[in-house]
C-alpha positions as CSV (number, residue, x, y, z in Angstrom):
1,X,17.8,11.8,18.2
2,X,15.3,9.3,18.5
3,X,16.2,6.9,21.0
4,X,13.1,3.9,20.9
5,X,13.5,1.0,19.4
6,X,10.2,-1.7,18.7
7,X,7.1,-2.0,16.7
8,X,4.5,-0.1,15.5
9,X,0.6,-1.0,15.0
10,X,-0.2,-0.7,11.8
11,X,-2.3,-1.6,8.5
12,X,-0.7,-1.9,5.4
13,X,-2.3,-1.7,1.8
14,X,-0.4,-3.2,-1.4
15,X,-1.3,-1.4,-4.6
16,X,0.3,-3.6,-7.7
17,X,-0.2,-3.8,-11.5
18,X,1.1,-2.1,-14.7
19,X,-0.8,1.4,-14.2
20,X,-0.1,2.1,-10.4
21,X,2.3,5.0,-11.3
22,X,0.1,7.0,-13.3
23,X,-2.9,6.0,-11.0
24,X,-1.7,6.7,-7.8
25,X,-0.1,9.7,-9.2
26,X,-3.2,10.9,-10.5
27,X,-4.7,10.5,-7.1
28,X,-2.1,11.4,-4.1
29,X,0.1,14.3,-3.2
30,X,2.8,12.9,-3.7
31,X,4.9,11.9,-6.6
32,X,4.4,7.7,-7.7
33,X,7.3,7.6,-10.3
34,X,9.6,4.3,-10.7
35,X,12.8,5.9,-9.8
36,X,11.9,8.0,-7.1
37,X,12.6,7.6,-3.3
38,X,12.3,4.1,-1.6
39,X,9.8,5.9,1.3
40,X,7.9,8.8,0.8
41,X,5.3,10.3,3.7
42,X,2.3,11.6,2.2
43,X,-2.0,12.3,2.5
44,X,-5.1,11.4,0.2
45,X,-7.5,14.3,0.3
46,X,-11.2,14.9,-0.4
47,X,-12.1,16.5,-3.2
48,X,-12.0,20.1,-1.0
49,X,-8.5,19.4,-0.1
50,X,-9.0,18.3,3.6
51,X,-7.1,15.6,4.9
52,X,-8.4,12.2,4.5
53,X,-5.7,9.3,4.8
54,X,-1.7,9.7,5.5
55,X,0.5,6.9,5.2
56,X,3.9,6.0,4.1
57,X,4.6,4.6,0.7
58,X,7.3,1.7,0.2
59,X,8.3,1.1,-3.1
60,X,8.7,-2.8,-3.0
61,X,9.4,-4.0,-6.6
62,X,6.7,-4.7,-8.2
63,X,3.9,-2.9,-5.9
64,X,4.1,-0.2,-3.2
65,X,2.9,-0.9,0.7
66,X,0.9,1.9,2.0
67,X,1.6,1.8,5.7
68,X,-1.3,3.6,7.5
69,X,-2.4,4.0,11.4
70,X,-4.2,1.1,12.7
71,X,-7.8,0.8,11.4
72,X,-7.4,3.2,8.1
73,X,-6.2,0.4,5.6
74,X,-10.0,-0.7,5.0
75,X,-11.4,2.8,4.1
76,X,-8.3,3.7,2.6
77,X,-8.1,0.8,0.0
78,X,-11.7,1.2,-0.5
79,X,-11.4,5.0,-1.9
80,X,-8.6,3.6,-3.9
81,X,-11.1,1.1,-5.8
82,X,-13.2,3.9,-6.2
83,X,-10.6,6.0,-8.1
84,X,-9.3,2.8,-10.0
85,X,-12.0,2.8,-12.7
86,X,-10.3,0.9,-15.2
87,X,-6.8,1.4,-14.1
88,X,-4.9,-2.0,-14.6
89,X,-4.1,-2.3,-10.6
90,X,-4.9,-4.7,-8.0
91,X,-5.3,-3.5,-4.4
92,X,-5.4,-5.8,-1.5
93,X,-4.5,-5.7,2.2
94,X,-1.5,-7.1,4.0
95,X,-0.9,-9.2,6.7
96,X,2.3,-11.0,6.8
97,X,4.9,-7.4,7.5
98,X,5.4,-5.7,10.3
99,X,6.3,-2.1,10.9
100,X,8.6,-1.2,13.1
101,X,11.0,1.7,14.2
102,X,14.9,2.2,15.1
103,X,16.9,4.9,15.8
104,X,19.4,5.1,12.9
105,X,19.3,4.0,9.6
106,X,21.8,0.8,8.8
107,X,24.3,3.4,7.2
108,X,24.3,5.3,10.2
109,X,27.2,4.5,13.1
110,X,25.0,5.4,16.4
111,X,24.1,1.8,18.6
112,X,21.4,-0.4,17.1
113,X,22.2,1.1,13.4
114,X,21.4,-2.3,11.9
115,X,19.3,-4.5,11.8
116,X,20.1,-7.6,9.0
117,X,16.2,-9.1,10.1
118,X,14.8,-6.5,8.7
119,X,13.4,-6.2,5.1
120,X,14.0,-2.7,4.8
121,X,14.9,0.1,7.1
122,X,15.1,3.8,5.5
123,X,15.2,6.7,7.0
124,X,12.0,8.2,7.7
125,X,11.2,10.4,5.2
126,X,9.5,13.4,7.3
127,X,12.8,14.4,9.8
128,X,16.3,13.2,9.7
129,X,15.5,13.5,14.0
130,X,12.9,10.4,13.8
131,X,15.4,8.3,13.0
132,X,14.4,4.9,10.7
133,X,11.3,2.8,10.0
134,X,11.3,-0.4,8.9
135,X,9.3,-3.5,7.9
136,X,9.8,-7.1,9.1
137,X,8.4,-10.4,8.4
138,X,6.8,-11.3,11.9
139,X,5.9,-9.3,14.8
140,X,8.7,-10.4,17.1
141,X,11.6,-9.4,14.6
142,X,10.1,-5.8,14.8
143,X,10.6,-5.6,18.8
144,X,8.3,-4.6,21.3
145,X,5.2,-1.9,20.6
146,X,6.2,1.3,21.7
147,X,2.4,3.0,20.1
148,X,2.6,5.3,23.1
149,X,6.2,6.0,23.3
150,X,6.3,7.4,19.8
151,X,3.1,9.1,19.5
152,X,4.5,11.4,22.6
153,X,7.4,11.5,20.8
154,X,6.1,13.6,17.9
155,X,4.3,15.2,20.1
156,X,7.0,16.5,21.7
157,X,8.5,17.0,18.3
158,X,5.4,19.2,16.8
159,X,4.6,16.2,14.7
160,X,0.6,15.8,13.5
161,X,-0.6,12.5,12.3
162,X,-4.0,11.5,11.4
163,X,-5.5,10.6,15.0
164,X,-2.5,12.8,16.6
165,X,-3.4,16.4,16.0
166,X,-6.2,16.4,13.9
167,X,-9.4,13.7,12.3
168,X,-10.8,12.5,9.2
169,X,-11.7,15.3,6.8
170,X,-10.8,17.6,9.9
171,X,-7.9,19.9,8.7
172,X,-6.0,21.1,5.5
173,X,-2.6,20.3,4.4
174,X,-1.3,23.6,5.8
175,X,-3.0,23.6,9.0
176,X,-0.7,20.5,10.2
177,X,2.5,21.3,8.4
178,X,2.0,18.7,6.1
179,X,4.0,20.7,3.6
180,X,6.7,20.8,5.6
181,X,7.0,17.3,6.1
182,X,7.4,16.6,2.6
183,X,3.8,15.1,2.4
184,X,2.6,17.1,0.0
185,X,4.2,18.2,-3.7
186,X,2.3,21.3,-5.0
187,X,4.8,20.8,-8.9
188,X,3.5,17.5,-9.1
189,X,0.7,18.3,-11.4
190,X,-2.8,16.6,-10.7
191,X,-4.3,14.7,-7.7
192,X,-7.4,15.0,-5.8
193,X,-7.9,18.0,-3.7
194,X,-5.2,19.6,-5.7
195,X,-7.2,22.6,-6.8
196,X,-8.2,24.0,-3.2
197,X,-4.6,22.7,-1.5
198,X,-2.4,24.9,-4.1
199,X,-4.8,27.5,-4.1
200,X,-4.4,28.2,-0.4
201,X,-0.4,27.2,-0.7
202,X,0.2,29.8,-3.5
203,X,-1.9,32.8,-1.9
204,X,1.4,33.0,0.3
205,X,-0.3,34.0,3.3
206,X,-0.8,31.1,5.5
207,X,-3.3,31.4,8.2
208,X,-3.2,28.3,10.4
209,X,-0.3,26.0,11.7
210,X,0.4,23.3,14.4
211,X,2.5,24.7,17.1
212,X,3.9,22.9,20.2
213,X,1.9,23.8,23.9
214,X,4.4,22.5,26.9
215,X,3.8,23.4,30.6
216,X,3.6,21.4,34.1
217,X,-0.4,20.3,33.3
218,X,-2.1,20.6,29.5
219,X,-5.4,20.9,29.5
220,X,-7.7,18.2,28.0
221,X,-8.1,18.7,24.3
222,X,-10.5,21.3,22.5
223,X,-9.1,23.7,25.1
224,X,-8.9,27.0,23.8
225,X,-5.6,28.9,23.9
226,X,-5.5,32.5,24.6
227,X,-3.2,35.4,24.2
228,X,-4.8,37.8,27.3
229,X,-8.7,37.7,25.8
230,X,-7.5,37.0,22.3
231,X,-8.2,32.8,21.1
232,X,-5.1,31.9,19.5
233,X,-6.6,28.4,18.6
234,X,-7.2,24.9,20.4
235,X,-5.2,22.0,21.9
236,X,-5.4,18.9,19.1
237,X,-3.0,16.5,21.0
238,X,-1.5,15.9,24.3
239,X,0.9,13.5,25.9
240,X,0.6,10.9,27.9
241,X,2.3,12.4,30.5
242,X,0.4,15.5,29.8
243,X,2.9,18.1,30.1
244,X,3.5,18.5,26.2
245,X,0.9,19.0,23.4
246,X,-0.4,20.0,20.1
247,X,-2.5,23.3,18.9
248,X,-3.7,24.6,16.0
249,X,-3.2,28.2,15.9
250,X,-4.4,31.5,13.8
251,X,-0.9,32.8,13.1
252,X,-2.0,36.1,12.3
253,X,-2.9,36.6,15.8
254,X,0.1,35.8,17.0
255,X,1.7,38.8,15.5
256,X,4.6,37.2,13.7
257,X,6.4,35.9,16.8
258,X,7.3,32.2,16.8
259,X,6.7,31.6,20.6
260,X,4.3,33.5,23.0
261,X,3.4,32.7,26.8
262,X,0.0,31.7,26.6
263,X,-2.9,30.7,29.0
264,X,-5.9,28.2,28.5
265,X,-9.6,29.0,29.5
266,X,-9.1,27.2,32.9
267,X,-6.3,29.6,33.5
268,X,-3.3,27.1,32.9
269,X,0.0,29.1,31.9
270,X,1.5,27.4,28.9
271,X,4.4,28.1,26.8
272,X,3.4,27.9,22.8
273,X,6.5,27.6,20.7
274,X,6.9,26.8,16.4
275,X,8.6,23.2,15.9
276,X,11.9,23.8,15.5
277,X,11.9,22.4,12.2
278,X,9.0,24.7,11.2
279,X,11.0,28.3,10.9
């Protein structure tokens, strides 16, 4: 159970207009229909199937609100505008709403489970363990910033996101477990990058996944993760205390195991495990 409460520094982009459902549905990895869940997690891919952006998509009456990592909003909006062509949509930044996290959804009975100041408070669509995500009018209402603590929490759970475990156009959805986090729907039909992403998914043999690393002191990003002389992969994200990390690993070199004692190139002894929610 997550215990963090506070605000996150995020960029927000609104997409409104009569054509928003069809337009977004043809571009994004998730369904964009009027009767869908009010909060979804997804991605925008390159035509070659690699991840350009990840986002939370909030259904807000007459528009969708996209909740993106800080600094990603302008580029994301620009990409959507290039795809919009003649679609009846309006794409614009939003700067009067703030994003925050809470341990529980309002219907839960745990401590801090209800926050009447929130515009909306919904379960994180990736994992129940992540509690609730909300929107507030004003930063004070959302709470004190918990950016670093939340990033470390995601790393310990084995959850990568853009900027934490991979960069723009750096990874395919399966590499970073996007399919298991509800971030890509292979049954929805067309979206940008769909041909490559679906082909990799339907081959039935996943070559790479993001796993958890733990140890007394994990080396810097980019270090090789080894079993004996065999390179399994590399360190892709590291917690602030240096005791937890993410690694992109080759599953075929793991021999079917979901955990393994490993070392890094500089001799550090670590434990590699599949995230508990991945198996």
